[in-house]
C-alpha positions, 0 to 999 in steps of 0.5 A: 432744830428748835425753829422746825419744832416750833413750826410743827407745834404751830401747825399741830395746834392749828389742826386741833383747833379746827377739829375742836371747832368741827366738834362744836359744830356737830354738838349744836347741829340738833339745836340749830335744826329746831331753830332753822327750818326749811323745805330743802325740796330742790331737785338738786341737793346742793348745800352752801359751804362758806368759801375762802375769801380769796382775792387772788391777784387783787391783794396787795403785793406785800400781803402775799406769802413769800415763795407762795405762787398766787393762782389766778381765778378763772373768774378774774375777768369778772373784776369790777363788773356788776352782776345781778343775781335774782333768786325766786326765794332765799332759803336753805334749799339747794338753788338759793344756796348754790347761787349764794356760792356763786355770789361769793366766788364773784366777790372773791375776784372783785366783782360787784354783786347785787342780790334780789329775792323775788318771793321775800316773806313779809314777816320776819324770818330767821332764815332770810335774816341770817342768810342776808347778813351772811351775804352782807358780811361778804360784801354782797349787796342785798336789794329789794326785788321790786321798785325802781331800784331793782329796775335800775340795777337790772338795766345797769348790770353787766350780767343778770343771773336768774336762778331756777325756772320760777325766777322767770316770773320776776321779769314781767312782774318787776321789769315790765316794759324793760324786759327786752333791754335786759334779756340779752344779758340774762343767764338762766340757771335751771335746777328743776326736773319736775314737770310742773315747772314747764309753764309759760308763766315761768319760762316764756322769755327763755328763748330770748335770753343770752344762755341757759346753764343746767347742772347735768346733761340729762336735765338739759336734754329733758328741758330741751325736749319738754319745752319743744313738745309741751310749750312749743318754744326753743331753749337758748344756747344751753351750757351744762355745768357740773358742780364741784366740792368746796375747798373747805369740804375737801380740806376736811375730807383729806384730813385723816385726824379730823375725819377720825375724831368726827367719826368717833364723835358722831358714832358715839352720839348714835350709839353705834360701834366703830366696827358697825357698818353705816349706810346713810341717806342725806337729803331732806325727808320727802317722798321724792328723795326715797327714804321710804324705799330706802328703809324698805330695802334696808329691812330686806337686807337684814332679812337676807343677812339673817336667811343666809346666816352671814357673819357680819358686824351690825349694819345700820341705816342713818337718815339725815334730814329729819324734821319732826317739828314740821309734823310731816305725814311722810316722816311719821310713816317712816318712823311707824314703818321702823317700829312695825318692823322692830328695827329701831335699834338699827335705824337712826334719824338725824335732824336736817343740817347744812353741816354734813361733813361729820356724817360723811366722816362717820358713815361707810356708804352713801345711799342716793335714792332720789325717785322719778327723774332722780337728782338733776345733779346731787351734790351730796354724791360728790361730797360723799365721794370726796370722803371716799364713800361708795355710792348706792344710787338710783339709775336716774338723773345726774347721778348717772353722770357722777357714779360709775356703776361697778367702779365708784358705786352701784346703781339700782332702778327707781320705784318699787322695782329698786327695793330688792336690787338696793337691798342686795347691793347693801348686802354686797357692800356690807360683806365685801370690805375690800370692794367697798374701800376700792370703790371709795378710793375710785370715787375720790380719784374721780372727784380730784379729776372732775369735781373740785371747786376750781373745776366748777369755776373753770366751767362757769367762767366759760359760760359767763364769757360767752354770755358777756360776749353775746351781751356786748354784740347785742349792744353794738347792734 
């Protein structure tokens, strides 16, 4: 009995240690936001969570816990292979962070991973310095994007991953006459949805690589059509790989104690009550993410509630991704709108942060309001679903492949046409608690079925096997 009691106490202390660490992370978020400034402009809102340093079957037998089955990673075939990852930049935006996550997954199975940043700032940059040292600490080699070292690594690598369309400029600029030797082992990972990326300067070599990997079916179809119609080139074999939530995020999302404490802490910092209903948009504050239209919808929802004389707890809008230090004209417009409508007590701006879990624990509904073609995937969407939040999203881009309209959330049109539908959806979820909770549970079930880290590993593993096979076939011929 004493033995069981001591084990229980150890587990209890471990859980509370995690909670304390999380609270410390929340407390320093604001400070970090002023130190670490980045654009976060990617069409895919994908952020990095430090992945477990798994070694699967590579650990010595003696280090495995007795009675615990060791799961082999779908990526284990990459052990001892040399992989070169080429990113157009190293920043806190979605593309580079997602590539870093792939780097850590590959290192976790014993692959040799080398990272190159094509557009590295000449001056000292705190973001670049921090991210490079994070990679070095995890065993990822960081090399110069130029010179003979880059050429030798590319020629020697078993696999080269170009990240984003812009990274294509690195091929001619650095490899030059060696480009034909490298193309047969290149996997091009594309995240962009905007039209200006369809330039031959970026993608003229795209038809000749071993394969392309894109985050959603709608983005893949868009690239297929645009490259053919506008550039008169064909896409290579294209693989659609939906992303997955990190194991660490899922651990927090499934820990009721941690979630409750984070919820209380964040709500206290915002000055809202436990019974208040919070609708949050978590993206970089840019026009393409639709914060302006969201706030207009939120204002209209307040008008509907007042006109119908609905008896509800207070509803609040939380905009996570703010950065007033950048003196953004768009953010100034947002704040002026809030003041002009006299809704300052119901709208909260939170500085941009990679630590989104506390806010997902604190709010009741996620709003994904990306405009134009929407998100190419939108990782924050599946992160919110992991926390059992319903999603109010635009009927555009990869969001349509994640959110089941009427089941895990509600979709509305992009643009000004979506303002009133979103406002009505806000009121609908604010007034129907059971519907809100049911949608959240359905979203969590979908995450468990489709959007976990192991699901993403399996999907990526299939792509890498195909690309390696093509590279070997080309070598033989």
